[in-house]
ROSESE-809683 format. One record per residue: x, y, z of N, C-alpha, C, CB in turn; residue in one letter; residue number from 1. Coordinates in steps of 0.001 Angstrom, whole numbers, plus 500000, padded with zeros to 6 digits. Glycine has a CB too. Example, Ala and Ser with C-alpha at 12.3 -4.5 7.8 and 13.67 -1.06 7.14 Angstrom:
BEGIN
MIVEX    npx    npy    npz   capx   capy   capz    cpx    cpy    cpz   cbpx   cbpy   cbpz res   n
MIVEX 513190 494310 507800 512300 495500 507800 513200 496700 507800 511308 495527 509046   A   1
MIVEX 512850 497750 507080 513670 498940 507140 512900 500030 507870 514084 499402 505725   S   2
end
This chain:
BEGIN
MIVEX    npx    npy    npz   capx   capy   capz    cpx    cpy    cpz   cbpx   cbpy   cbpz res   n
MIVEX 124110 810351 571223 122667 810542 571223 122176 810660 572649 121955 809388 570496   X   1
MIVEX 121180 811489 572835 120568 811604 574155 119752 810348 574446 119675 812873 574245   X   2
MIVEX 119648 810032 575692 118855 808872 576095 117386 809176 575819 119083 808522 577608   X   3
MIVEX 116680 808297 575114 115276 808552 574778 114411 808654 576030 114740 807449 573865   X   4
MIVEX 113400 809503 575959 112473 809637 577079 111345 808604 576959 111891 811072 577133   X   5
MIVEX 110478 808596 577935 109379 807637 578001 108522 807666 576742 108515 807916 579218   X   6
MIVEX 108162 808864 576284 107288 808997 575117 107927 808400 573861 106950 810470 574879   X   7
MIVEX 109226 808629 573695 109922 808117 572513 110031 806598 572536 111311 808733 572414   X   8
MIVEX 110129 806019 573722 110289 804565 573851 108984 803786 573710 110907 804245 575178   X   9
MIVEX 107862 804445 573960 106594 803719 574061 106202 802986 572776 105499 804676 574436   X  10
MIVEX 106217 803635 571624 105788 802964 570387 106690 801789 570029 105763 803958 569231   X  11
MIVEX 108029 801950 570057 108871 800776 569770 108661 799641 570781 110346 801184 569761   X  12
MIVEX 108416 799971 572032 108162 798938 573042 106847 798217 572750 108130 799557 574458   X  13
MIVEX 105823 798958 572384 104543 798329 572051 104666 797441 570814 103469 799398 571822   X  14
MIVEX 105450 797879 569840 105680 797037 568658 106365 795736 569048 106529 797787 567614   X  15
MIVEX 107363 795831 569922 108066 794638 570388 107097 793693 571096 109225 795024 571329   X  16
MIVEX 106252 794245 571942 105315 793420 572710 104211 792810 571847 104692 794246 573811   X  17
MIVEX 103954 793401 570704 102837 792932 569876 103199 791781 568944 102309 794070 569061   X  18
MIVEX 104432 791290 569022 104835 790238 568088 104383 788844 568493 106316 790244 567944   X  19
MIVEX 103690 788755 569618 103147 787463 570032 104105 786595 570821 102705 786717 568844   X  20
MIVEX 105305 787071 571081 106290 786316 571842 106481 786934 573220 107626 786260 571091   X  21
MIVEX 106993 786154 574140 107337 786644 575460 108761 787164 575425 107171 785540 576532   X  22
MIVEX 108972 788367 575959 110294 788985 575980 110675 789310 577421 110325 790265 575100   X  23
MIVEX 111889 788988 577790 112371 789341 579126 112671 790836 579160 113641 788509 579509   X  24
MIVEX 112797 791370 580362 113150 792775 580510 114512 793047 579877 113157 793178 581995   X  25
MIVEX 115470 792164 580112 116818 792355 579558 116778 792364 578025 117772 791242 580061   X  26
MIVEX 116004 791470 577435 115888 791425 575983 115231 792695 575453 115088 790191 575547   X  27
MIVEX 114220 793173 576146 113529 794397 575732 114452 795601 575808 112291 794633 576599   X  28
MIVEX 115223 795692 576875 116181 796797 577027 117217 796740 575917 116875 796742 578412   X  29
MIVEX 117712 795561 575634 118717 795387 574575 118151 795788 573210 119208 793922 574535   X  30
MIVEX 116953 795336 572908 116326 795637 571626 116090 797135 571468 115007 794880 571489   X  31
MIVEX 115543 797770 572493 115281 799204 572419 116578 800001 572383 114425 799649 573601   X  32
MIVEX 117565 799577 573146 118863 800250 573120 119486 800204 571748 119801 799629 574126   X  33
MIVEX 119379 799068 571097 119918 798938 569744 119148 799809 568755 119879 797476 569295   X  34
MIVEX 117829 799842 568893 117008 800639 567976 117343 802129 568073 115519 800419 568271   X  35
MIVEX 117636 802597 569288 117929 804011 569496 119431 804312 569515 117304 804473 570791   X  36
MIVEX 120249 803320 569180 121703 803498 569149 122252 804056 570464 122087 804421 568005   X  37
MIVEX 121777 803515 571576 122245 803928 572895 123553 803185 573169 121167 803634 574014   X  38
MIVEX 124584 803932 573532 125900 803329 573762 125891 802495 575045 126991 804424 573843   X  39
MIVEX 126834 801581 575180 126926 800794 576413 127101 801666 577657 128081 799816 576314   X  40
MIVEX 127831 802773 577520 128018 803679 578659 126698 804338 579057 129067 804757 578321   X  41
MIVEX 125915 804748 578053 124626 805376 578336 123656 804385 578963 124025 805959 577059   X  42
MIVEX 123770 803114 578611 122869 802096 579167 123111 801864 580649 123031 800786 578417   X  43
MIVEX 124256 802279 581144 124579 802097 582559 124063 803234 583441 126073 801970 582728   X  44
MIVEX 123607 804333 582826 123137 805492 583573 121762 805176 584161 123080 806759 582663   X  45
MIVEX 121611 805452 585440 120346 805244 586123 119703 806583 586492 120553 804385 587375   X  46
MIVEX 118398 806591 586616 117716 807760 587150 118077 807907 588629 116171 807644 586959   X  47
MIVEX 117892 809112 589163 118174 809338 590573 117357 808415 591468 117899 810784 590934   X  48
MIVEX 116167 808034 590974 115313 807146 591755 115764 805696 591684 113888 807256 591282   X  49
MIVEX 116766 805429 590822 117286 804064 590690 116720 803366 589507 117001 803266 591916   X  50
end
């Protein structure tokens, strides 16, 4: 699967944030990665800007 873009990630991220709990960045990345079936190799890819 292609890595989701900003627009595709926004609604699932907002849903995660709306549950009333505090989520760390790592937890949010893990949750969104799982939702979009992003492989561990794809999760290691960084933008050119870092």
